[in-house]
KEBABA-638518 format. One line per 4 residues: number of its first residue (from 1); for each residue x, y negated, z of C-alpha. Coordinates in nm, 3 decimals. Layout:
REM residues N
NUM) X:Y:Z | ... .
END
This chain:
REM residues 804
1) 18.666:-12.593:7.133 | 18.339:-12.787:7.297 | 18.013:-12.562:7.232 | 17.633:-12.684:7.211 .
5) 17.368:-12.447:7.283 | 17.047:-12.556:7.099 | 16.676:-12.425:7.084 | 16.603:-12.464:6.704 .
9) 16.229:-12.604:6.583 | 16.082:-12.256:6.492 | 15.826:-12.125:6.732 | 15.871:-11.748:6.690 .
13) 15.960:-11.461:6.921 | 16.305:-11.395:6.728 | 16.445:-11.743:6.760 | 16.299:-11.826:7.101 .
17) 16.648:-11.857:7.264 | 16.962:-12.078:7.277 | 17.202:-12.049:6.937 | 17.587:-12.149:6.988 .
21) 17.688:-12.451:6.762 | 18.036:-12.604:6.748 | 18.046:-12.945:6.847 | 18.277:-13.146:6.556 .
25) 18.545:-13.325:6.695 | 18.440:-13.658:6.618 | 18.122:-13.584:6.807 | 18.278:-13.441:7.118 .
29) 18.199:-13.621:7.448 | 17.921:-13.763:7.225 | 17.663:-13.493:7.222 | 17.481:-13.415:7.551 .
33) 17.261:-13.188:7.669 | 16.868:-13.301:7.619 | 16.961:-13.487:7.275 | 16.818:-13.419:6.903 .
37) 17.036:-13.287:6.664 | 17.020:-13.154:6.315 | 17.153:-12.792:6.229 | 17.229:-12.545:5.967 .
41) 17.019:-12.274:6.016 | 17.013:-11.975:5.757 | 16.983:-12.200:5.426 | 16.759:-12.504:5.576 .
45) 16.883:-12.791:5.829 | 16.671:-12.840:6.135 | 16.591:-13.004:6.436 | 16.742:-12.883:6.760 .
49) 16.719:-12.947:7.136 | 17.085:-12.925:7.299 | 16.988:-12.737:7.629 | 17.392:-12.685:7.748 .
53) 17.728:-12.843:7.648 | 18.003:-12.571:7.752 | 18.366:-12.448:7.661 | 18.293:-12.089:7.626 .
57) 18.085:-11.847:7.426 | 17.978:-11.509:7.341 | 17.975:-11.545:6.987 | 18.285:-11.484:6.755 .
61) 18.415:-11.839:6.687 | 18.433:-11.763:6.281 | 18.074:-11.708:6.317 | 17.969:-12.024:6.454 .
65) 17.848:-12.338:6.281 | 17.889:-12.683:6.321 | 17.639:-12.951:6.408 | 17.531:-13.114:6.088 .
69) 17.436:-13.459:6.253 | 17.272:-13.605:6.564 | 16.918:-13.719:6.555 | 16.933:-13.917:6.926 .
73) 17.181:-14.171:7.007 | 17.066:-14.075:7.410 | 16.945:-13.795:7.507 | 16.532:-13.797:7.527 .
77) 16.503:-13.532:7.809 | 16.700:-13.570:8.156 | 16.839:-13.241:8.327 | 16.474:-13.297:8.490 .
81) 16.267:-13.254:8.193 | 16.492:-12.999:8.061 | 16.399:-12.772:8.361 | 16.038:-12.881:8.306 .
85) 16.031:-12.739:7.956 | 16.219:-12.384:8.062 | 15.939:-12.360:8.372 | 15.656:-12.470:8.094 .
89) 15.781:-12.181:7.852 | 15.802:-11.931:8.170 | 15.467:-12.066:8.301 | 15.219:-12.100:7.981 .
93) 15.419:-11.785:7.794 | 15.506:-12.052:7.540 | 15.788:-12.066:7.310 | 16.086:-12.306:7.479 .
97) 16.084:-12.498:7.126 | 15.673:-12.584:7.179 | 15.696:-12.675:7.563 | 15.979:-12.923:7.472 .
101) 15.785:-13.059:7.111 | 15.443:-13.093:7.391 | 15.689:-13.333:7.621 | 15.754:-13.560:7.302 .
105) 15.531:-13.814:7.152 | 15.397:-13.720:6.791 | 15.599:-14.036:6.637 | 15.937:-13.858:6.775 .
109) 15.848:-13.489:6.620 | 16.032:-13.418:6.317 | 15.946:-13.471:5.944 | 16.121:-13.252:5.714 .
113) 16.198:-13.319:5.352 | 16.350:-13.227:5.049 | 16.570:-13.378:4.803 | 16.690:-13.231:4.480 .
117) 17.062:-13.377:4.364 | 17.245:-13.330:4.040 | 17.613:-13.247:4.087 | 17.813:-13.494:3.885 .
121) 18.021:-13.248:3.716 | 17.750:-13.054:3.600 | 17.553:-13.329:3.448 | 17.651:-13.251:3.064 .
125) 17.502:-12.882:3.134 | 17.145:-12.985:3.273 | 16.862:-12.943:3.059 | 16.775:-13.283:2.869 .
129) 16.408:-13.250:3.010 | 16.576:-13.238:3.361 | 16.790:-13.534:3.322 | 16.491:-13.735:3.192 .
133) 16.298:-13.676:3.518 | 16.650:-13.815:3.713 | 16.690:-14.095:3.483 | 16.973:-14.304:3.634 .
137) 16.940:-14.148:4.002 | 17.121:-13.861:4.113 | 16.871:-13.795:4.388 | 16.524:-13.791:4.399 .
141) 16.298:-13.625:4.649 | 16.143:-13.285:4.599 | 15.786:-13.418:4.682 | 15.788:-13.616:4.356 .
145) 15.827:-13.301:4.126 | 15.698:-13.051:4.296 | 15.347:-13.087:4.123 | 15.455:-13.102:3.756 .
149) 15.494:-12.913:3.506 | 15.890:-12.889:3.546 | 15.913:-12.675:3.861 | 16.019:-12.358:3.678 .
153) 16.286:-12.555:3.473 | 16.446:-12.731:3.802 | 16.457:-12.400:3.983 | 16.621:-12.258:3.680 .
157) 16.902:-12.535:3.700 | 16.938:-12.483:4.108 | 16.985:-12.090:4.045 | 17.268:-12.216:3.784 .
161) 17.424:-12.414:4.017 | 17.352:-12.749:3.843 | 17.175:-12.898:4.104 | 17.157:-12.855:4.465 .
165) 16.874:-12.871:4.727 | 16.951:-13.105:4.984 | 16.753:-13.131:5.368 | 16.665:-13.418:5.546 .
169) 16.542:-13.406:5.899 | 16.383:-13.739:6.007 | 16.150:-13.861:6.287 | 15.800:-13.946:6.211 .
173) 15.788:-14.302:6.402 | 15.948:-14.584:6.240 | 16.127:-14.859:6.454 | 15.909:-15.181:6.380 .
177) 16.165:-15.476:6.265 | 16.103:-15.850:6.279 | 16.306:-16.143:6.111 | 16.461:-16.431:6.338 .
181) 16.609:-16.751:6.253 | 16.860:-16.842:6.455 | 17.079:-17.166:6.515 | 17.466:-17.170:6.434 .
185) 17.704:-17.340:6.625 | 17.657:-17.592:6.929 | 17.365:-17.830:6.947 | 17.583:-18.109:6.912 .
189) 17.726:-17.950:6.586 | 17.400:-17.920:6.432 | 17.237:-18.269:6.554 | 17.553:-18.417:6.384 .
193) 17.451:-18.230:6.046 | 17.106:-18.308:6.108 | 17.140:-18.677:6.103 | 17.366:-18.689:5.786 .
197) 17.091:-18.494:5.598 | 16.954:-18.679:5.283 | 16.582:-18.816:5.375 | 16.418:-18.605:5.138 .
201) 16.516:-18.258:5.322 | 16.200:-18.322:5.541 | 16.124:-17.970:5.542 | 16.511:-17.846:5.664 .
205) 16.481:-18.124:5.962 | 16.173:-17.978:6.070 | 16.321:-17.635:6.092 | 16.618:-17.754:6.296 .
209) 16.420:-17.993:6.472 | 16.200:-17.665:6.588 | 16.479:-17.484:6.664 | 16.702:-17.702:6.862 .
213) 16.414:-17.698:7.105 | 16.390:-17.271:7.104 | 16.767:-17.144:6.936 | 16.578:-16.861:6.790 .
217) 16.223:-16.792:6.684 | 16.069:-16.515:6.454 | 16.068:-16.624:6.060 | 15.692:-16.579:6.009 .
221) 15.645:-16.801:6.345 | 15.908:-17.071:6.224 | 15.759:-17.058:5.879 | 15.395:-17.141:6.008 .
225) 15.477:-17.366:6.268 | 15.656:-17.614:6.008 | 15.463:-17.521:5.720 | 15.806:-17.453:5.547 .
229) 15.889:-17.202:5.290 | 16.169:-16.943:5.298 | 16.385:-17.131:5.005 | 16.397:-17.392:5.288 .
233) 16.547:-17.156:5.569 | 16.774:-17.021:5.279 | 16.926:-17.339:5.217 | 16.988:-17.423:5.583 .
237) 17.151:-16.995:5.551 | 17.385:-17.139:5.290 | 17.511:-17.470:5.487 | 17.576:-17.189:5.753 .
241) 17.316:-17.352:5.983 | 17.114:-17.109:6.081 | 17.145:-16.735:6.033 | 16.840:-16.476:5.970 .
245) 16.867:-16.149:6.156 | 16.644:-15.848:6.206 | 16.514:-15.793:6.527 | 16.359:-15.468:6.680 .
249) 15.995:-15.566:6.828 | 15.726:-15.353:7.029 | 15.466:-15.315:6.885 | 15.190:-15.413:7.160 .
253) 14.842:-15.259:7.134 | 14.742:-15.575:7.431 | 14.899:-15.829:7.257 | 14.551:-15.989:7.183 .
257) 14.446:-15.985:7.524 | 14.526:-16.183:7.861 | 14.525:-16.058:8.244 | 14.478:-16.242:8.462 .
261) 14.690:-16.204:8.796 | 14.501:-16.004:9.077 | 14.623:-15.972:9.431 | 14.520:-15.701:9.654 .
265) 14.223:-15.642:9.843 | 14.172:-15.618:10.188 | 14.081:-15.250:10.296 | 13.842:-15.080:10.499 .
269) 13.942:-14.871:10.785 | 13.913:-14.532:10.569 | 14.132:-14.675:10.316 | 14.387:-14.806:10.546 .
273) 14.415:-14.490:10.675 | 14.451:-14.318:10.356 | 14.705:-14.568:10.236 | 14.904:-14.473:10.579 .
277) 14.909:-14.123:10.533 | 15.034:-14.143:10.145 | 15.271:-14.476:10.247 | 15.418:-14.226:10.524 .
281) 15.513:-13.973:10.270 | 15.630:-14.272:10.049 | 15.891:-14.376:10.302 | 16.040:-14.065:10.397 .
285) 16.070:-13.925:10.053 | 15.835:-13.625:10.118 | 15.654:-13.413:9.867 | 15.305:-13.334:9.990 .
289) 15.019:-13.302:9.751 | 14.696:-13.523:9.886 | 14.360:-13.461:9.803 | 14.185:-13.787:9.796 .
293) 13.789:-13.713:9.850 | 13.631:-14.036:9.822 | 13.236:-14.072:9.696 | 13.186:-14.283:9.386 .
297) 13.261:-14.648:9.444 | 13.444:-14.583:9.760 | 13.780:-14.758:9.651 | 14.009:-14.490:9.554 .
301) 14.140:-14.732:9.279 | 14.292:-14.989:9.523 | 14.427:-14.750:9.738 | 14.637:-14.623:9.431 .
305) 14.768:-14.973:9.392 | 14.844:-15.043:9.692 | 15.046:-14.683:9.740 | 15.213:-14.788:9.378 .
309) 15.310:-15.157:9.528 | 15.490:-14.960:9.805 | 15.677:-14.725:9.558 | 15.791:-14.999:9.310 .
313) 15.894:-15.210:9.611 | 16.141:-14.917:9.666 | 16.290:-14.946:9.350 | 16.113:-14.606:9.219 .
317) 15.864:-14.605:8.937 | 15.468:-14.426:8.916 | 15.278:-14.196:8.691 | 14.885:-14.243:8.667 .
321) 14.695:-14.006:8.477 | 14.333:-14.115:8.374 | 14.148:-13.795:8.192 | 14.029:-13.916:7.865 .
325) 14.060:-14.259:7.638 | 13.722:-14.378:7.746 | 13.858:-14.411:8.108 | 14.166:-14.629:7.975 .
329) 14.032:-14.952:7.903 | 13.890:-15.042:8.238 | 14.206:-14.868:8.433 | 14.432:-15.055:8.167 .
333) 14.306:-15.389:8.274 | 14.298:-15.292:8.651 | 14.647:-15.208:8.659 | 14.801:-15.505:8.381 .
337) 14.659:-15.727:8.596 | 14.796:-15.644:8.937 | 15.120:-15.543:8.766 | 15.198:-15.740:8.432 .
341) 15.468:-15.613:8.217 | 15.573:-15.350:8.457 | 15.331:-15.135:8.279 | 15.323:-14.880:8.001 .
345) 15.013:-14.707:7.826 | 15.004:-14.394:7.651 | 14.702:-14.236:7.545 | 14.534:-14.107:7.201 .
349) 14.350:-14.409:7.118 | 14.670:-14.574:7.034 | 14.838:-14.562:6.700 | 15.191:-14.346:6.640 .
353) 15.412:-14.633:6.616 | 15.230:-14.787:6.943 | 15.282:-14.479:7.151 | 15.634:-14.439:7.017 .
357) 15.703:-14.811:7.133 | 15.541:-14.736:7.475 | 15.735:-14.433:7.487 | 16.109:-14.592:7.429 .
361) 15.978:-14.882:7.710 | 15.996:-14.600:7.963 | 16.303:-14.427:7.820 | 16.477:-14.785:7.827 .
365) 16.377:-14.866:8.195 | 16.179:-15.162:8.071 | 15.892:-15.033:8.299 | 15.829:-14.872:8.626 .
369) 15.462:-14.788:8.570 | 15.279:-14.550:8.312 | 14.915:-14.529:8.279 | 14.778:-14.261:8.037 .
373) 14.572:-13.957:7.971 | 14.738:-13.603:8.000 | 15.040:-13.590:7.812 | 15.173:-13.888:7.984 .
377) 15.267:-13.658:8.256 | 15.549:-13.606:8.053 | 15.722:-14.000:8.082 | 16.086:-13.985:8.087 .
381) 16.105:-14.166:8.417 | 16.410:-14.079:8.625 | 16.297:-14.176:8.979 | 15.940:-14.105:9.014 .
385) 15.791:-14.243:9.387 | 15.455:-14.133:9.323 | 15.230:-13.930:9.080 | 14.872:-14.014:9.057 .
389) 14.600:-13.801:8.903 | 14.232:-13.962:8.929 | 13.928:-13.768:8.838 | 14.145:-13.479:8.917 .
393) 13.854:-13.212:8.818 | 13.819:-13.319:8.450 | 13.902:-13.023:8.231 | 14.057:-13.279:7.936 .
397) 14.366:-13.236:8.195 | 14.418:-12.883:8.070 | 14.526:-12.836:7.724 | 14.377:-12.589:7.501 .
401) 14.650:-12.506:7.253 | 15.007:-12.391:7.306 | 15.157:-12.482:7.579 | 14.825:-12.438:7.739 .
405) 14.957:-12.625:8.048 | 14.718:-12.814:8.326 | 14.863:-13.150:8.396 | 14.840:-13.086:8.784 .
409) 15.035:-12.813:8.744 | 15.322:-13.053:8.615 | 15.253:-13.306:8.811 | 15.325:-13.101:9.154 .
413) 15.641:-12.962:8.941 | 15.774:-13.293:8.923 | 15.687:-13.428:9.275 | 15.847:-13.120:9.446 .
417) 16.119:-13.233:9.174 | 16.128:-13.615:9.312 | 16.046:-13.554:9.688 | 15.754:-13.770:9.621 .
421) 15.359:-13.732:9.716 | 15.119:-13.658:9.421 | 14.759:-13.738:9.462 | 14.437:-13.598:9.338 .
425) 14.147:-13.846:9.357 | 13.803:-13.747:9.290 | 13.417:-13.782:9.422 | 13.355:-13.451:9.316 .
429) 13.707:-13.230:9.357 | 13.747:-12.907:9.139 | 13.660:-12.623:9.396 | 14.025:-12.505:9.362 .
433) 14.172:-12.831:9.521 | 13.920:-12.846:9.784 | 13.970:-12.500:9.877 | 14.356:-12.581:9.904 .
437) 14.270:-12.873:10.103 | 14.042:-12.655:10.317 | 14.322:-12.410:10.380 | 14.602:-12.715:10.451 .
441) 14.772:-12.645:10.149 | 14.692:-12.992:10.025 | 14.637:-13.286:10.300 | 14.312:-13.434:10.213 .
445) 14.245:-13.772:10.287 | 13.833:-13.859:10.271 | 13.625:-14.208:10.223 | 13.290:-14.154:10.308 .
449) 13.180:-14.485:10.229 | 13.122:-14.700:9.949 | 13.286:-15.058:9.906 | 13.099:-15.335:10.112 .
453) 12.916:-15.070:10.278 | 12.664:-15.021:10.004 | 12.417:-14.708:10.012 | 12.463:-14.463:9.741 .
457) 12.159:-14.511:9.488 | 11.833:-14.277:9.566 | 11.776:-14.043:9.307 | 11.429:-13.903:9.119 .
461) 11.436:-13.547:8.991 | 11.152:-13.546:8.759 | 11.060:-13.209:8.613 | 11.003:-13.237:8.241 .
465) 10.758:-12.904:8.222 | 10.519:-13.128:8.447 | 10.551:-13.420:8.153 | 10.490:-13.151:7.874 .
469) 10.163:-13.052:8.036 | 10.062:-13.427:8.106 | 10.069:-13.462:7.763 | 10.386:-13.676:7.739 .
473) 10.561:-13.557:7.400 | 10.832:-13.817:7.470 | 11.175:-13.768:7.527 | 11.134:-14.042:7.848 .
477) 10.964:-13.948:8.110 | 10.689:-14.206:8.243 | 10.911:-14.230:8.541 | 11.220:-14.349:8.320 .
481) 11.042:-14.525:8.096 | 10.879:-14.762:8.381 | 11.195:-14.846:8.560 | 11.337:-14.903:8.203 .
485) 11.073:-15.160:8.133 | 11.110:-15.307:8.488 | 11.499:-15.383:8.440 | 11.443:-15.554:8.087 .
489) 11.220:-15.806:8.279 | 11.451:-15.817:8.560 | 11.761:-15.896:8.303 | 11.955:-15.590:8.472 .
493) 12.124:-15.316:8.265 | 12.060:-14.961:8.265 | 12.302:-14.687:8.162 | 12.154:-14.373:7.956 .
497) 12.368:-14.073:8.009 | 12.319:-13.751:7.749 | 12.523:-13.445:7.707 | 12.520:-13.434:7.354 .
501) 12.622:-13.562:7.053 | 12.508:-13.608:6.703 | 12.138:-13.667:6.616 | 11.987:-13.292:6.694 .
505) 12.120:-13.004:6.830 | 12.038:-12.777:6.568 | 11.824:-12.759:6.220 | 11.550:-12.488:6.204 .
509) 11.270:-12.409:5.967 | 10.919:-12.407:6.127 | 10.760:-12.138:5.884 | 11.018:-11.871:5.862 .
513) 11.254:-11.939:6.184 | 11.570:-11.984:6.008 | 11.838:-12.178:6.172 | 12.133:-12.342:5.949 .
517) 12.456:-12.191:6.085 | 12.833:-12.280:5.974 | 12.937:-12.037:5.719 | 13.232:-11.987:5.889 .
521) 13.154:-11.975:6.267 | 12.886:-11.818:6.451 | 12.737:-12.172:6.566 | 12.438:-12.383:6.399 .
525) 12.553:-12.691:6.229 | 12.473:-13.063:6.401 | 12.263:-13.305:6.262 | 12.424:-13.622:6.179 .
529) 12.201:-13.899:6.041 | 12.393:-14.184:5.920 | 12.549:-13.964:5.638 | 12.287:-13.730:5.603 .
533) 12.501:-13.427:5.711 | 12.521:-13.126:5.862 | 12.829:-13.084:6.023 | 13.045:-12.794:6.241 .
537) 13.207:-12.889:6.583 | 13.409:-12.625:6.565 | 13.574:-12.542:6.257 | 13.471:-12.939:6.076 .
541) 13.298:-12.763:5.809 | 13.026:-12.997:5.651 | 12.711:-12.995:5.394 | 12.424:-13.230:5.299 .
545) 12.122:-13.232:5.463 | 11.890:-12.997:5.265 | 11.492:-13.108:5.208 | 11.413:-12.724:5.177 .
549) 11.460:-12.457:5.450 | 11.803:-12.234:5.233 | 11.577:-11.907:5.324 | 11.218:-11.923:5.255 .
553) 11.227:-12.261:5.074 | 10.949:-12.443:5.279 | 10.973:-12.794:5.322 | 10.886:-12.754:5.684 .
557) 11.255:-12.817:5.798 | 11.304:-12.982:6.125 | 11.565:-13.077:6.402 | 11.535:-12.990:6.716 .
561) 11.703:-13.080:7.046 | 11.817:-13.425:7.124 | 12.088:-13.621:7.017 | 12.218:-13.983:7.080 .
565) 12.091:-14.143:6.743 | 11.764:-13.953:6.790 | 11.752:-14.141:7.148 | 11.877:-14.461:7.016 .
569) 11.604:-14.436:6.746 | 11.314:-14.368:6.996 | 11.420:-14.629:7.238 | 11.414:-14.870:6.929 .
573) 11.019:-14.798:6.867 | 10.949:-14.792:7.243 | 11.110:-15.080:7.342 | 11.173:-15.316:7.034 .
577) 11.296:-15.576:7.245 | 11.622:-15.375:7.432 | 11.957:-15.425:7.279 | 12.108:-15.077:7.289 .
581) 12.508:-14.982:7.292 | 12.550:-14.636:7.153 | 12.870:-14.461:7.256 | 12.933:-14.140:7.177 .
585) 13.232:-13.934:6.931 | 13.048:-14.078:6.609 | 13.030:-14.485:6.721 | 13.409:-14.444:6.896 .
589) 13.591:-14.260:6.603 | 13.787:-14.625:6.522 | 14.062:-14.775:6.686 | 13.960:-15.002:6.969 .
593) 13.591:-14.903:6.962 | 13.600:-14.780:7.307 | 13.711:-15.096:7.456 | 13.509:-15.307:7.228 .
597) 13.149:-15.157:7.318 | 13.268:-15.165:7.676 | 13.379:-15.513:7.664 | 13.005:-15.602:7.472 .
601) 12.830:-15.424:7.750 | 13.060:-15.585:8.040 | 12.955:-15.949:7.867 | 12.570:-15.857:7.897 .
605) 12.527:-15.874:7.517 | 12.323:-15.536:7.569 | 12.053:-15.398:7.783 | 12.087:-15.024:7.786 .
609) 12.455:-14.818:7.715 | 12.365:-14.470:7.606 | 12.646:-14.220:7.549 | 12.761:-13.885:7.594 .
613) 13.024:-13.789:7.878 | 13.249:-14.045:7.793 | 13.018:-14.319:7.993 | 13.004:-14.100:8.291 .
617) 13.277:-14.153:8.494 | 13.533:-14.484:8.576 | 13.318:-14.745:8.467 | 13.212:-15.019:8.664 .
621) 12.979:-15.279:8.574 | 12.799:-15.535:8.848 | 12.449:-15.543:8.684 | 12.391:-15.183:8.616 .
625) 12.102:-15.102:8.841 | 11.941:-14.819:8.655 | 12.114:-14.483:8.547 | 11.903:-14.204:8.347 .
629) 11.991:-13.876:8.277 | 11.820:-13.706:7.970 | 11.923:-13.347:7.955 | 12.062:-13.258:8.295 .
633) 12.075:-12.915:8.265 | 12.222:-12.877:7.891 | 12.557:-12.736:8.045 | 12.383:-12.469:8.298 .
637) 12.301:-12.234:8.052 | 12.640:-12.189:7.896 | 12.808:-11.858:7.949 | 13.068:-12.000:8.181 .
641) 13.136:-11.996:8.560 | 13.187:-12.298:8.600 | 12.869:-12.462:8.437 | 12.680:-12.506:8.795 .
645) 13.017:-12.721:8.891 | 13.048:-12.892:8.555 | 12.665:-12.970:8.578 | 12.688:-13.121:8.964 .
649) 13.022:-13.334:8.885 | 12.858:-13.457:8.566 | 12.533:-13.579:8.755 | 12.753:-13.700:9.056 .
653) 13.000:-13.881:8.817 | 12.694:-14.057:8.599 | 12.495:-14.144:8.934 | 12.784:-14.323:9.072 .
657) 12.785:-14.576:8.780 | 12.461:-14.734:8.951 | 12.447:-14.979:9.238 | 12.811:-15.078:9.256 .
661) 12.785:-15.435:9.364 | 12.551:-15.666:9.530 | 12.234:-15.515:9.319 | 12.117:-15.204:9.452 .
665) 12.061:-14.868:9.211 | 11.853:-14.619:9.103 | 11.905:-14.287:8.949 | 11.647:-14.092:8.727 .
669) 11.727:-13.725:8.638 | 11.540:-13.527:8.385 | 11.538:-13.180:8.370 | 11.384:-12.844:8.294 .
673) 11.529:-12.643:8.601 | 11.456:-12.898:8.926 | 11.496:-12.610:9.143 | 11.862:-12.530:9.043 .
677) 12.117:-12.618:9.335 | 12.370:-12.808:9.160 | 12.082:-13.037:9.062 | 11.919:-13.078:9.397 .
681) 12.266:-13.148:9.562 | 12.377:-13.370:9.319 | 12.062:-13.589:9.397 | 12.158:-13.544:9.764 .
685) 12.514:-13.675:9.653 | 12.581:-13.402:9.910 | 12.916:-13.249:9.739 | 13.024:-13.068:10.095 .
689) 12.656:-12.818:10.047 | 12.727:-12.744:9.697 | 13.075:-12.616:9.788 | 12.970:-12.408:10.054 .
693) 12.663:-12.241:9.793 | 12.920:-12.208:9.505 | 13.196:-12.080:9.706 | 12.948:-11.784:9.789 .
697) 12.881:-11.688:9.413 | 13.219:-11.705:9.351 | 13.343:-11.435:9.604 | 13.063:-11.264:9.518 .
701) 13.153:-11.233:9.171 | 13.539:-11.250:9.217 | 13.629:-11.587:9.018 | 13.870:-11.862:9.098 .
705) 13.966:-11.989:9.374 | 13.889:-11.631:9.499 | 14.121:-11.477:9.193 | 14.321:-11.620:8.923 .
709) 14.206:-11.556:8.544 | 14.408:-11.510:8.238 | 14.191:-11.485:7.931 | 14.326:-11.301:7.597 .
713) 14.137:-11.362:7.284 | 14.209:-11.183:6.944 | 14.085:-11.297:6.643 | 14.095:-11.134:6.285 .
717) 13.949:-11.193:5.957 | 13.864:-10.792:5.970 | 13.599:-10.724:6.275 | 13.704:-10.341:6.336 .
721) 14.099:-10.443:6.306 | 14.011:-10.714:6.540 | 13.815:-10.508:6.815 | 14.098:-10.231:6.776 .
725) 14.398:-10.451:6.847 | 14.179:-10.546:7.163 | 14.110:-10.259:7.269 | 14.490:-10.166:7.240 .
729) 14.570:-10.481:7.444 | 14.341:-10.368:7.741 | 14.431:-10.002:7.726 | 14.824:-10.192:7.777 .
733) 14.746:-10.378:8.032 | 14.541:-10.113:8.293 | 14.837:-9.920:8.207 | 15.064:-10.179:8.345 .
737) 14.935:-10.377:8.628 | 14.874:-10.298:8.958 | 14.559:-10.152:9.083 | 14.444:-10.459:9.224 .
741) 14.405:-10.651:8.929 | 14.059:-10.607:8.751 | 14.055:-10.594:8.343 | 13.745:-10.672:8.186 .
745) 13.644:-10.615:7.795 | 13.767:-10.609:7.524 | 13.385:-10.780:7.442 | 13.302:-10.999:7.157 .
749) 13.402:-11.408:7.243 | 13.038:-11.582:7.315 | 13.163:-11.775:6.994 | 13.174:-11.450:6.796 .
753) 13.369:-11.602:6.465 | 13.518:-11.877:6.439 | 13.698:-12.050:6.125 | 13.631:-11.654:5.921 .
757) 13.778:-11.521:6.208 | 13.610:-11.233:6.416 | 13.701:-11.293:6.818 | 13.704:-11.038:7.089 .
761) 13.838:-11.113:7.451 | 13.989:-10.940:7.718 | 13.992:-11.121:8.104 | 14.268:-11.008:8.329 .
765) 14.084:-11.099:8.765 | 14.406:-11.066:8.962 | 14.524:-11.229:9.303 | 14.904:-11.134:9.348 .
769) 15.004:-10.944:8.993 | 15.418:-10.926:8.971 | 15.407:-10.761:8.627 | 15.127:-10.975:8.448 .
773) 15.406:-11.203:8.284 | 15.604:-10.893:8.150 | 15.283:-10.713:8.032 | 15.137:-11.041:7.860 .
777) 15.489:-11.115:7.699 | 15.532:-10.749:7.556 | 15.205:-10.790:7.410 | 15.275:-11.092:7.203 .
781) 15.634:-11.011:7.096 | 15.478:-10.637:6.981 | 15.213:-10.830:6.756 | 15.447:-11.123:6.678 .
785) 15.487:-11.010:6.282 | 15.124:-10.989:6.231 | 15.080:-11.325:6.395 | 15.377:-11.471:6.193 .
789) 15.166:-11.328:5.878 | 14.872:-11.508:5.982 | 14.713:-11.154:5.999 | 14.581:-11.216:6.376 .
793) 14.603:-11.461:6.647 | 14.625:-11.381:6.986 | 14.609:-11.642:7.275 | 14.700:-11.591:7.616 .
797) 14.566:-11.862:7.847 | 14.629:-11.864:8.192 | 14.394:-12.035:8.438 | 14.140:-12.075:8.107 .
801) 13.925:-12.392:8.169 | 13.746:-12.300:7.830 | 13.554:-11.939:7.831 | 13.402:-11.999:7.503 .
END
């Protein structure tokens, strides 16, 4: 008897273990570890992941059910990815099935469908209204009837055994197929018949003539090129001259773009040294983690590409991660131009079908290089030679829902397994990575100079308090306005960066001070001018903008704070001749919008690019000579121990967009706290001094990299029950953890209510804590029932990046 151990698709403590199923005789030798199968579980059919095929089981055989059907023809996970799934579940405290699901593209996740089927022998016994619903069909989808008045009647017939419920498990993604027309027989045979065709068969002759040059063509293309109709093709099919076949085709998100081939550039001495160090690890199949610390514009991407070239020449594969979709267009262009069809792309800007096709290209070994955002780290390669994480300090590499993994940790796990180097690149590395490089845990390679020896741009810090005192009420300082005007005169481009989105950050009544809040979260609503809407950026609640204060009915209701829409409006008033492109969440929500806007700016169709965080990194435009930062301190005052680090990183990154080519650049930073060390040192491009200063603060207050953190958040509809559970959790942790670990809280979360749930958090600071995983698992299991009912949500985040 052959048995499969299966993890079923139910994320719950009780089912978070393998269940044994008998492999039916016809599937023995077909079912393999790493495949998905459909299995009976209770009364339902579910998707499951086979993690092992074995000959024995501890269960009595008569209790085992057989596998219902295969979901995959070949395994979706090989041995390494199965190990990675188990490791993810252990290290992030998630369920095994959640770890496996996270490793698949959304298009491959299961879709559960229910049908109802008339049992033929009982048709005469079924109520006539029910027979009318079925008409001449025996099976209909449950979704067709579940919202009709006949549900009770159907339930009664199901209970009587006249109708059965049939479960279907399907994939969300569909394989795209295209009709192709193919010649039958030899060219001589076709030519012979071609000459015997009557004179009036002009179209048939044109089709055959075209096919004699290509043998097979897509039906659409053939009809278009010969200006024929389907009936012409059908006539040729009837004469057995051609055959119409369905072929599987890939949806190509870059089909309309052409990529000119590029060749490797000459490297500077520093780049050559970096490539030499990484190249040694590649040549010797050694797993090392390299921190490539290089100033903005120092040519890190060229080193990545030449290192990848070494890997591909060895017949191995490479993964390149970029932090978010905004970085992808320019990165994709560079890699496609260098490596052509060897590149697959995975990021959130692709459609479900496009992602599915890119993933299948990787699985079928049709590509050797993946460029993508966080989830591309799970690309199903089997022979990885290098993993590169660009802008490694970016917080978007941390997933904020279960499984709460960090792409860097997954990269290091895979690098160790494949005995290959992992390269972390950044101009402003995270303090944790830089500390590891200083200790020798990571190998540091440094690029101190920009390409072509260009100087880093000079930075002016403008104190906005002084601007107010001088009577300047504008959001642009006099210096920034002067420099913007000068750039317009010279025909050069500027980038304006604002660390916000929307039109204004909040709406307040000037008479009574009332701020319009989200009714479900303890957060003010943000004003979006285009739709005249107030939106909550946490739960998605929306309402129309009111002309009166809801508290005192005053008409003096005004917008406070500055959003990108408001900046754009003021720019058009002050500089009506300036062409402005705005990039924020609202303007880039449509598919391909990022690419289109960046291309327009790159082609010189705008003078000013105005945007939020998405324009701070990775952009490289030769004509940009001025960068203005409008609200440098927005992030400084957030309740997060990384606030200064994030501010420094962002200012350094955005400053690096200026003067990257032959024209010199300048940066103007506007702030209300010009004395803060993160702003001062970012202006001096002095990362190491910032690192030393920030490490003193981290050590003093016991934060990473000196301690590890775990954050437990309890959310409940009832604030008293929520705080009571949080207190019990804190007491349990204090009792079961060692004296070296510090348990803080519970306290109300910085956003105390979200989606009508009251939130409390406990924080654990620890260095080495053997009991941590056990203590946290016990807590999750203890509250499993309440969590399943939806009464309470308990989230555990090891190494949190979001403190809110």
